[in-house]
DRENTOR-263786 format. One record per residue (C-alpha): x, y, z. Coordinates in steps of 0.001 Angstrom, whole numbers, plus 500000, padded with zeros to 6 digits. Each point is the difference from the previous one (the first is absolute). Example, Ala and Ser with C-alpha at 12.3 -4.5 7.8 and 13.67 -1.06 7.14 Angstrom:
BEGIN
      xx      yy      zz
  512300  495500  507800
  501370  503440  499340
# end
This chain:
BEGIN
      xx      yy      zz
  636492  280537  060496
  499924  496142  498825
  499961  499054  496516
  496749  497972  499572
  500213  496577  498730
  499221  499840  495942
  499214  496141  499720
  497880  500770  502835
  498119  503460  497978
  499996  497892  497109
  497832  497141  501482
  497804  502311  501950
  499205  501943  496760
  499513  496062  498217
  497247  499710  502813
  498129  503073  499827
  500213  499545  495945
  498390  496637  500428
  497442  501741  502276
  499075  502247  498020
  499781  499091  496527
  498828  496825  497849
  498931  496566  502149
  503322  498423  498425
  502964  501573  498403
  502523  498093  498196
  504038  500908  500500
  500383  501908  496772
  497226  502450  501132
  501559  499989  503504
  503804  500809  498719
  498747  502631  497937
  497337  501703  502199
  502613  500332  502656
  503142  500662  497636
  501904  496818  501321
  501898  497251  497690
  498365  497030  499949
  502235  498220  501531
  499915  502176  502787
  495989  500401  500434
  500034  495960  499580
  502383  499586  502884
  497868  502075  502644
  497014  498330  498542
  501382  496681  500866
  501151  501047  503409
  496364  501014  501207
  498435  497315  498014
  501991  497960  502558
  498978  502019  503127
  495776  499525  498674
  499919  503782  499121
  499878  499416  496442
  498764  497436  497970
  499860  498258  496425
  497421  498597  498036
  501426  496954  498748
  497636  500546  496781
  500999  503386  498756
  503379  500531  502087
  498096  503201  501368
  500904  501237  503101
  497449  501507  502716
  500034  500396  503856
  500437  497298  502135
  498020  498408  503284
  502765  501182  502352
  499135  503282  499303
  496138  499657  500431
  501220  498456  503403
  501691  502701  501241
  497875  502747  499280
  497109  497930  501917
  501934  500033  502928
  501176  503767  499782
  495991  500234  499299
  499366  497694  502616
  502241  502013  502516
  498822  503135  499541
  496143  499275  500125
  501084  498558  503378
  501542  503175  500788
  497360  501868  499028
  497000  497959  501890
  502101  499857  503408
  500815  504047  500425
  497191  500798  501901
  499712  497241  501917
  503682  499669  501090
  499623  503738  500629
  497513  499147  502527
  501691  496750  501532
  502750  502416  500621
  497774  502935  501663
  498078  497271  502109
  503288  498243  501428
  502310  502136  500404
  502086  498155  498201
  502104  500007  496561
  498375  497792  497152
  501849  498166  496849
  498107  498410  497013
  502470  497111  498598
  500064  497735  497045
  502360  496912  498960
  502884  501570  497877
  503554  497761  499541
  499541  497575  502981
  499192  503066  502281
  497362  502148  501114
  499545  503414  498008
  499162  502759  502052
  496877  501838  497327
  498864  502147  502344
  500712  501967  503381
  498181  501640  502391
  501669  502302  503101
  499375  499325  503224
  497626  503604  500673
  502207  501512  502729
  502733  502229  499447
  502537  497896  500036
  503195  499433  497156
  498921  497219  497781
  501587  498665  496439
  498031  499115  497464
  500569  496336  499074
  498128  499557  496890
  502173  498132  497724
  501649  498317  503015
  500023  496109  500028
  499430  498324  502847
  500235  495891  500385
  497499  497104  499455
  500836  498052  503157
  500291  502380  502821
  497776  503131  499319
  496083  499733  500769
  499573  500991  496405
  501803  497555  498644
  498755  496956  502114
  496587  501021  498211
  501174  500284  496663
  501823  496233  500570
  497132  498904  501683
  497472  500612  497210
  501556  500595  496791
  501726  496484  498892
  502782  501995  497996
  500997  501828  503448
  499959  496229  501576
  502266  498854  498174
  502523  502690  499867
  500084  500453  503955
  500459  496346  499933
  502972  500089  497607
  501894  503040  501363
  502211  499766  502903
  497889  501319  502686
  502691  502117  502302
  499461  500813  503513
  499420  503635  500892
  499526  499872  503484
  500196  497068  502435
  496466  499473  499300
  500051  499448  496280
  498121  496786  499095
  502688  498249  497502
  498877  496180  500185
  498449  498605  496910
  497244  498612  502265
  499870  502825  502751
  499220  501908  496759
  497407  498295  498188
  498381  499744  503630
  499469  503801  500247
  498773  500083  496271
  497727  497459  500880
  498547  502232  503020
  500097  502830  497707
  497498  498382  498149
  497823  498779  502666
  499548  503218  501610
  500451  502475  497101
  503227  502202  500795
  503166  499579  500819
  502522  501794  502421
  503090  501062  500592
  501383  500768  503817
  503834  501006  499642
  500363  497364  497353
  501618  502473  497848
  500576  502853  501827
  500988  500344  504039
  497563  502119  501299
  497234  499916  497286
  496970  498080  499680
  497541  499923  496640
  497089  498145  499171
  498571  498819  496449
  497006  499255  497926
  499715  498760  496254
  497946  502049  497829
  498345  497989  496938
  498563  500932  496452
  497273  499477  498050
  500971  496245  499315
  500540  499774  504014
  503704  499515  499432
  502459  501831  501944
  501367  503278  498548
  501963  501157  503415
  499449  500808  503544
  499835  503212  502283
  501568  499967  503263
  500300  502455  503438
  503624  500142  500669
  501407  501881  503346
  501624  499826  503595
  499310  496698  501801
  498944  501645  503119
  497166  501849  497684
  499040  497268  497811
  499911  497077  503036
  499186  499664  503292
  501823  499207  502821
  500207  496513  499400
  501588  500826  496109
  496672  498777  499052
  498501  502006  496866
  497069  502443  500942
  496796  498443  499000
  498207  503604  498663
  503424  500561  498153
  499681  496292  497910
  496068  500656  499864
  500830  503456  498275
  502422  498409  497576
  497864  497157  498761
  497424  502489  499741
  502115  502304  497761
  500691  496760  497617
  496429  499005  499616
  498919  503394  499327
  503081  500762  497246
  498751  496203  498709
  496673  500866  499332
  501134  502979  498341
  501714  497656  497667
  497223  498030  499526
  500522  497236  502263
  496740  499679  501845
  499700  498844  503469
  502565  498477  501696
# end
């Protein structure tokens, strides 16, 4: 069994101490509570402070939890709430469309799949929760890039790799895709990421009307598109209805 990293264990213990004790603790209090030398405790605190996980009061010199932990905590809660609110609606979407459904959020210059409902048939499928998808070529990624300013900036900064001959990589053409997405309220990926696969996605908003994720139907192009490789209108409508329903449950009201 691999050994735990002692410095990380100590940092975690320090954060728990600051979370569970008084509002602010001094260096001596922290060191004695964790049975650490002052120099060791100070080094860990300095690192945590540089990363924003700990803050030091300039007047007293005491330490408290930092804003970065609050941001990470809120991010976790937002994703947890998003997934919880979407469970019923995404199940219904998979059942009505006959295709697999993915729920994605922006994460590390890509789309993180946080929920995946299998296509309701007997075919062998692989759970994709935790998988990453590109921002520039997938329907989920294009929706996030169109509505989320952070995702938009990241999509412009990254190298837009051509996964298939249909992948849009040129900046002007990609910006045109995002303009179209905002104008019609949904995005598509017709063999832009995987040959023979098509997807349609729509944005999900929270109570502040901020984009917090996107939902998509993904399936074989012959099922998701018509003979002319245009997305089936009823699937586009179903995805948009699902996104609106989840947004309403998150407090966004009507869109």
